[in-house]
C-alpha positions, 0 to 999 in steps of 0.5 A: 500500500505504499504506492508500488502500483500507482497507476497513470490515470490516462492509460490505467497503467503503472507509473513511468519510473522504470525502463520500458522493458520493466514497465511492460513486464510490470504492466502485464503482471499488474492486477490493477492493469488487467482488471475490468468492471466485472473483476470485482464481482465475478459470477462465480465467487470463491471464498478463501478465508486467510484471516481469523476474522474477515469482514463479511458485511456492513449494515449502516452508512455514514449519512454525512458523506456522499454516495457515488454511483460507479456503474449502471450499465450491466450492473448497478454498483455504488460507493458509500462509507460506514465506520472506518471502511468504504463499501462498494455495493453491487445492487444487482447481485446484492453483494459488497466489496469492503475497502479496509485500510483505515484504523479511524472513521472515514471522514471524506471520500471521492471518486475520479470522473471516470469512476475508476479511482477512489480516494478515502481519508480519515481524521486522526493524529496519524491520518491516512489517505488511500487511493483504490482501484474500483475495478479490482478493489486493490489499494494502489497508493497510500499517503501517511501522516499527510495532515498529522495535526488533525487529519483530512476533512475533504479530498478531491481528484483533479479533472485529469485524475493526475492530482489529488487535493487534501484539506486538513482539519488542523487548527491552522488548516492546510491545503496539499496537492499531491501527484499520487501517481508517483511513489512519494510522500511529499505534496507538490504544493502546500498552502496554509490558510488564514483562520480569518476565513473560517473553517473550510470543510469542502474543496474541489478542482475545476473539472475543466482546468486542473490549475484551479480549485475552490474551497468553502466554509459556512461564511467564506469561499476561497479560490486557488490557482497553481498557474504560477507553479505554486499554490496561491489563493484569494478569498471571495470576500464574505462578511457575517452580519448577525445570522445573515451572510452578505457579499463584500465585493468592494467597499467602494462599490457597495457603501453600507448606506447604499441600496445595493448593500441593503438589498444584498443583506436582505437577500443572502441569509444563512450559511453557504453551501459548497460551491462549484465551477460553472462549465462555461467561461470562468464562473463559480456558483455558490448556493446558500441555505436560504435558497439563494444562488450567487454566480461569480464571474471571475477573471483569470488573473488571481489578484484581479478577483479581489476587486470585482466590478458589480456586474460580475456577481449575480444574486438569484433567488432560486427557491424558497426552501434551503438548498442542501446540494448543488452539482453540475452535470453536462450542461445542467445545474442540479439542486437538491433541497430540504424537501427532497426535491431535485431540480435541473436548470440551464446556464441561465438558471431556467428550470428544465425539469424536476423530480418532486415525487421521490418522497425523500427527506433532506438530500445530502448528495447526488451522484450521476452515472458516467454514461448517458442514458439511452435516448433523450428527454424533453425539457419543460420549456416551451420549446421542449428541447431535447435534453441529454441526461444521466441516471443518478443516485440520491442519498438523504440525511436518513441514509435512504438511497434512491436510484433514478432511471431518467429514461424510464422515469422510475425510481428505485429504493436501493438501501434504507440503512441505519443512521442512528446510534445503535447499541443492541444486537442479538442472534437467533439461537436456531435460525440465521437471523440477527436482530439490531435496534437503534436509538430511533426505536427501529428494530430490524431482523436481518437474514445474514445468509441471504443478506436481506431484511426479514422484518422491521418494527418502529417503536413510537413510545419507547425509542432508544433501544439499549438491549435485545436478547433471545431466549435459548429456545428462540420463542421470545425476544426481549427488548430493553429501552433507555426509559427502563421499559422491557417488552417481550416480542414474538421473534417471528413477527416482532409484535408484542402483547401490551400485557407483556410490556413492562415499565417498572424501573425508570433507569436505562437497561444496560444488560439482559439475559434469559435463563437456560430453561427460558423461565426467567429474564433478568435485566440490569439497569444504570440504577445499580439494580436488577429486575427479574421477570418470570414466565407464569404457566397456568392450566386455564391461561397461556404462558405469560410473563410477570414481574417478580421484583427489583433489587439494588444489590450493588452500590456501584454500576453493574457490569454484567449478569449471568445465568447458569445451572446448579451442578447437582440439578437443572435449577437456574442460578443468577449472578451479577458483577459490579464495579464495587468488585462484588459478585452476587448470587441470587436465590431464585427458588426462594424468591417471590413476588416483590421479594428477591433473595440474595444467596451470597455476595463476595468481593472478588478483587482488591484493586482491579475492577471486574468488567464482564464474565461468562461460563468457562467450557467443561475442560476439566472436572471443576465448573468455573466462570471466567471474569475479565478485569480492567487490569488485562487479567482473566480469572477462573473462579470455582462456581461453588466456592467462589475461590479464585483458581487461576489468574491469566494474562488476557489480550492486551490490545490497547484497552481491557476486555469489556464483554466475553462469550463462548462460541458454539462449536461449528461444523467447520471446526476441524481442530475440535477446540473451544473458542471465545469471542470478546470485544475491547474498546474498539476491537473484536477478538477471538481466543483459543481455549483453554486460557493459559496466557499464551499471547499467540492464542488470541487475535483481534482486529479493529471493528469500530474505532469510535467504540464498540458497544456489544457483540453477538455470535451466530448459533453455529459459531460462524459469524460474530456481529458487532454494534458500533454505537455512535458510528451507527453500524453493525458489522458482520465478521466471518470466523476462520478457525483454521486461520486462528489455529494456524496463527497460534501455531506460528507462535511456537510450542511449549514455553516459546510464546512465553519467552516473548513476554520476557524482556530480551527473550530467552537469550536476554539478561532477565531470563538468566536472572530468573534462572539464577534466582530459581537455583538460589531458592533451592540453595536457600531452602536447603540452608545457606550455611549448610555444609551438606552436599547440595541436591539439585532439583528441577523444582522449588517448594511453594514457600520460595515462590513469593520471595522469588517473584518479589525479587523479579520486581513483582510485589503481590499483595497477601491476597495475590500471594494466596491466589498464586499458591492456591493456583499451584497447590490445587492445580491437580487436586480435582484429578488426583486428590493430592496437593501440589507442593513444588513448581518447576522453572517452566511453570514458574515463568508461566505463573510470573507472566500471568500474575505480574501487572500486564504493563509493569508498574506505572509511574503515572499510578504511583504519581496519582497515589502520591497526589491522593495520599500525600501533601504538596511540599514547598516546591509544590510536589506531592510527598508522603509524611513518614508518620502518615505513611507508617499509620496508613500501612498499619491501619488500612488495606492489608495491615502490617505489624510494627515488626514487619515494617521495621524489617522491611524498611531497614532492609530496603534502606540498607540497615541491620537490626542491632540486638540489645537486651536492655532496650525494648525499642529496636535499633539499627546500624549500617551493614558496613558500620555497626559502631553507630546505631539508629532508630526506626524513625531516623532510618526512614526520611521524614518526607518521602518523595516519589523519587525516594519511594521508587528508588529506595523502597521499590528499588527501581531508579528513574533510569529504568522508566520507559513510556511511563512504566518501569522496564527492568526488575530490581537487582 
């Protein structure tokens, strides 16, 4: 994607930068050169999935960006954008080709006049512009970091397609013109715009003269020229008078007291819309939101346009309704407005024809075919002149796309995509149907095999759909709203019984789940409470849902809820997880109407915040559920004792896991393994089970750069669907388990994947230190001063594990120590009935990399602790007072005794205890000077700064910090 196949627009060839023989060879071999309009959508489609997750379909569209018609001869093909991808949609075959290359939402896109080349751009600190071949879907050139301070807001091809212009989103905006056919990352010309001209959000080339350009804001039009081999621009002066915009052509020609000036102020109201070049002479047309059109007759000399005579600007009141789009096609000026009407005008702004029966809302874009329609139309003038025309596609603010065949006089709805925030998605447990609901109250059932909408419903009262879920048998569909309402629907018709529409809680629903027997539905809301519904069955009535009650079981927001079954019976169990670090289980059997009974509540974390949970597959004799936290850890808890049995390093892809779920085994699953799907803040991922901390057994890709809300998987485990929330899209991802297993195999076997988690790998200094400490622990266990023959072993006892990991700069709490020791001790108990009492080096390395902090000790975390616990010194820097620190350590958290404090601090500061039978207070001396004694207070500095704490106490000097984290273990 670096431009190695950048084509020459005139010949559809590759750049002329090598010898003629090399050019000819590369041309013949180039997939871009040999591609035709039929290449992208062949009649026989074969899918070779080489990625674990392949984007299969995009539901939704970015309604703020234009839609382009690429082909309408043998097949109808359109281009639009959604989230961070561009979609080439073949309406004839109902298929999509998705252009993936951006890691941020696409902010603008354009096509060349011949519809062969596509340019897409995004907004980010590392903005990217990609040029694509529309025939093959191959990226032919990429511009990296072209507007690094804010990304790209607008992009356009020149009329001859040789050049590309980008408009930056910086505070001080820049315009860059690129020769994209050359392998270069430097623009041909660059111009910085003055902020006084407003925020420019649109730019185009003159299609008839590639040395001229236009950009516009809501209050200013700028004209550019490269005729002098540099990029120059002049403003077409516009001043702002309250909420009225008016031209200021020349102060001497239009004094503010003159009738001409007052007439302009009266006529030109509201913001300006994007301007276009006229096809005749040298004119620019600027529409406004008030229905006014201004026609500027410019001069070739750039400077002369600063002072135009009054007869060179015409102001025409074209219509009463705001003009939203103005474009040029052949010899016609075409407008679209807020009523959804489309009008065609000639060069004199006389109405030729119109389309006012399309039943559309405000129009966002109009795109014409590159080919003329067969035959011709007669315009609406008295002469009824023949009018050559092209078919076109229209897109509205509600993401409605309509294709208009001008010759046949018919219009056809292409797509009615979602354009509102979408946070709810769920898959039918039996059929290939996914249900999605948005904040406008639209609920849609979509067949993901046939790629068609099955049925749709719009809620009038409760609009903001937050959650949807099916029961395991597929008989009920539950909907949760932001208003707190819960509706039960028929999953086939999406119809509901008014008696089964509940509105008890007033807080927004955040989670929903059915029990495995479909007899209970539990919801969690932002009010930190759960609500339980039960299916009531009687002999004289049909089964119907009733409200059981609501219970506020957490004092912080609920992060997840989970149904399960008891091991010794088929009775359902219900758990909730909260940011208060509590795992709560409910006694459904003994709960009754308006009385929810809690079975148990246990705090499962000390500092980490649990985010989500699910049941762990039956891979052993015990039943576990897995809980993921904000510290990139995944822990297995025994479902009966709630004891933490294993701690594992989770996926580390920029943000913690926010939802997890087990994937059903599929017929395509040749490996016979278990798998898990998860989402982070902006990614969808897969995890091979069992969990063991191997980083190569996890795979993730960016799905929604602005944030993914939730996900659902198909009943056969072949697809996962992600809801993008603010980007208004649902993405369908196809899973290839073979590709996932293959990628994991490339990471190596046995301990090889874990060596990559150690600094320097197996050959590094850190690994050698681990070995040294491991064998030192054997010596320590046998007695440092023992004269007996040393017995070397492959194991060390559990009693040495805590000291060893602390020597490696991992400082676990007492609870974490207990969890580590239990993990080793009970690792084989369920199978053998015996405790494990020692551990070998390989198991120790796995234990260490899984339990230590995922990113080491963060200097930012330590600084935050000092700001919270300490006070500012005279220099304004936070410090801890000695007495306050000692009190905190003895009173709060896992308390320490005075003897433990004395032992720790004296060792850290290099002192040894001096035995004095006559004194009750401990005294200390330097290890190399026993003549001078010190008290505990004199050992610890009166004020402890962050530098003293990290260097003297933690043993991590500032020189070991990297990117805010400590990178080396303590010696």
